[in-house]
N, C-alpha and C positions, 0 to 999 in steps of 0.2 A: 506494499501499499502506500502512494506518498503522501504529501501532505497534501496533496491538493485532491484528496478522493474528498467530494461529497458529504456533510453529517448524515447519518440515521437518519429518519423520521422515525419513532415509534410511534402508533395510538396507544393512547391512553382511551382506556372504558370499552365499548362496545363501539364498533363498525358499522355503522348504517350502510340500505342496502344488501344483496345478496352476500350468501359466502362467497370468500377468492382465494383461491390462492396467497397467499404470503410468502417471498421468499427471506429468510433469514440472515441479518448477514450474520456472517462464523468470523470466531475471533480465529487467527491465526497461532493466539498463544495458546493456546486452553495445553495445561498439564504442559509446558518448558520450563521448568523451572531456573532459566537464566533471566529468561523476559520477567518471571512470576517476583524473580531478585528486583528487574530492574522498576514494576511494578511498583513496588513495595520503595524502593528510593524517591520514585514520582510521588509518594505518597507524603514521605517526610517530604523533599524536597518545596512540592508545592502549598503544604501544610493545612492537609487535606483531616490532620490530624486534631489542629484549631477548632472544627468541630465536632467532628466523630472519632477525637478519641485516638487514644497515642497507638494504641491493635485495634482501631474500631472499633471501639465497643456501648460509644454512643458519649454523647457530649450535649452538647444545646444543636448540632443535628444528630439524626438515628443512628439508632448501631448499625455498621455494614453486618452484624455479625448473624443477627434474625433468618426467621428463612422468611416471615412475612414482607415485603417489600411492597407498598403503594401504588409505585411505579414498575411495579416489574421485575424479580430477577433477571433475566431471560442473559444472555451476553450483549444483543443490540437493545434491551431495553435501557440496562445500567449503561450502555455507549451511548446514550438516547441523553438522560440525567445530566452525563459527564459535561458531554457536546453541548450540550440545548439550556441548563441549567433547573431549577424545580423554583417551584413558586416556596413564597417564605424563609428566601435564604440560601438553595443554593445554583453560586454564578453559576454560568456558561464560562465553559474551560476552549470554546472549539480556539479563539484567538492566541495563547498561551499551550495545547497543545497539538500536534503534529496525530492523526489519525493513528497512526504507526505507537506512540507516545501512550494516546487512550487505547487502542486493545492490551497493552501490556498495563497499564493503570487498571483494566477490568482483569484482566486473566490474575492481577495479586485479588481485587476487592470476590474474585468467585472464587479463589487458595483456601480467605477463610474457613476455620471451621473442618477444613482436611491436614492430610500428609502431607499437602506440597506447602502447605505455610508457613514464609520464609519468618523465624522471629515473633513463635506463636509465645502467647503469654502462659503462662505458666498452670498450672491445672492447683483446683484449688483442692 
């Protein structure tokens, strides 16, 4: 993917009209431990922890470790949330992150609560 790749737009809620086949964008970095580590570095560098907590457990912003997500937890939906931003505080990052960096960030977020998570919090 290049920096010129257009953002992925993901509908939130019911889509009017007859059902249609939607092509979901696939994360090229799913399961790639190096990319997941780079996504963690982006999470730290862009201060995502300022809202989502140091290990994405929540704070002023929602936890990214939960299983229920308001705007969807599919890769394309998380990509869309990062790129476009969301109401009530989530800024749009499309001017700061390339599509490639955003997919790595999504890979990190999706690694949370799995064995692939880099620097997982200590178990309680």
